C-alpha positions in Angstrom: -95.3 31.4 -55.9 -96.9 31.0 -59.3 -94.6 33.7 -60.7 -91.4 32.0 -59.7 -90.2 30.0 -62.7 -86.4 29.7 -61.9 -84.8 29.0 -58.5 -81.0 29.8 -58.7 -78.9 28.3 -55.9 -75.4 29.9 -56.0 -72.6 28.3 -54.0 -74.6 25.0 -53.5 -71.6 23.6 -51.6 -72.6 25.8 -48.7 -75.2 23.1 -47.8 -72.4 21.5 -46.0 -71.6 24.6 -43.9 -72.1 24.2 -40.2 -73.8 27.5 -39.6 -75.8 28.1 -42.8 -76.1 24.6 -44.4 -79.3 23.5 -42.6 -81.1 26.7 -43.5 -80.1 26.4 -47.2 -81.2 22.8 -47.3 -84.5 23.7 -45.7 -85.2 26.5 -48.2 -84.4 24.2 -51.1 -86.5 21.4 -49.7 -89.4 23.7 -49.2 -89.2 24.9 -52.8 -89.1 21.3 -54.0 -92.3 20.7 -52.0 -94.0 23.8 -53.4 -93.1 22.6 -56.9 -94.6 19.2 -56.2 -97.8 20.5 -54.6 -98.5 23.2 -57.2 -97.3 21.2 -60.1 -95.5 24.3 -61.3 -92.8 24.4 -64.0 -90.2 25.7 -61.5 -86.7 24.9 -62.6 -83.7 24.6 -60.2 -80.2 25.7 -61.2 -77.5 25.0 -58.6 -74.0 26.3 -59.2 -70.6 25.9 -57.5 -67.0 26.1 -58.5 -65.8 23.8 -55.7 -68.5 21.1 -55.2 -66.9 17.6 -55.1 -70.1 15.7 -55.8 -72.4 17.5 -58.3 -74.1 14.2 -59.3 -75.4 13.7 -55.8 -76.9 17.2 -55.7 -78.5 16.6 -59.1 -80.0 13.4 -57.8 -81.3 15.3 -54.7 -82.9 18.0 -56.8 -84.5 15.5 -59.2 -88.2 14.8 -58.9 -90.3 11.8 -59.9 -91.5 13.8 -62.9 -88.1 15.1 -64.1 -84.5 14.3 -63.6 -81.9 17.0 -63.1 -79.1 17.2 -65.6 -75.6 17.7 -64.2 -73.2 19.7 -66.2 -69.7 19.3 -64.9 -67.7 22.1 -66.6 -64.0 22.2 -66.5 -61.7 25.2 -66.4 -61.7 25.7 -70.2 -65.1 27.4 -69.9 -63.8 30.1 -67.5 -63.5 33.6 -69.0 -60.6 34.3 -66.7 -57.9 31.6 -66.2 -57.7 30.2 -62.7 -54.3 30.4 -61.0 -53.3 27.7 -58.7 -50.3 28.5 -56.5 -48.9 27.2 -53.2 -47.5 29.8 -50.8 -45.0 28.8 -48.2 -45.2 30.0 -44.6 -43.3 30.1 -41.4 -39.6 29.0 -41.5 -39.7 27.5 -45.0 -36.5 28.4 -46.7 -37.3 27.0 -50.2 -39.9 28.8 -52.2 -41.1 25.6 -53.9 -41.4 23.6 -50.7 -44.8 22.8 -49.4 -45.3 22.1 -45.7 -48.4 20.4 -44.3 -48.5 20.8 -40.6 -51.8 20.3 -38.7 -50.4 22.0 -35.6 -49.5 25.2 -37.4 -51.6 28.3 -36.4 -51.7 31.5 -38.2 -50.9 34.5 -36.2 -53.4 37.3 -36.0 -52.7 41.0 -36.0 -53.0 40.9 -32.2 -49.6 39.2 -31.9 -50.0 36.5 -29.2 -53.4 35.1 -30.2 -53.5 32.4 -32.9 -56.4 31.4 -35.0 
């Protein structure tokens, strides 16, 4: 562990995932403990394009010796512009209409089964 100086956590928002979130949180927590016990200079970098609460994660990754710095970068830093579009589905006749229906189910390629 003495050779690890940087711990990069990509897609940090996956901590909230039902299947993988607990494992990711456990690994991060273990690395935080290792850092505290060994008094290493390990740095954490956590990235996500879709996280709604980066300040909370920065607070969680902070230690008593050092606070994490949260950089909230907007889209102007992206090398490729992000396109935001809304696609209609089902019986929508207007291309600009947006329909939000919680009962709508996408049809799979198997025809009768819905997901």
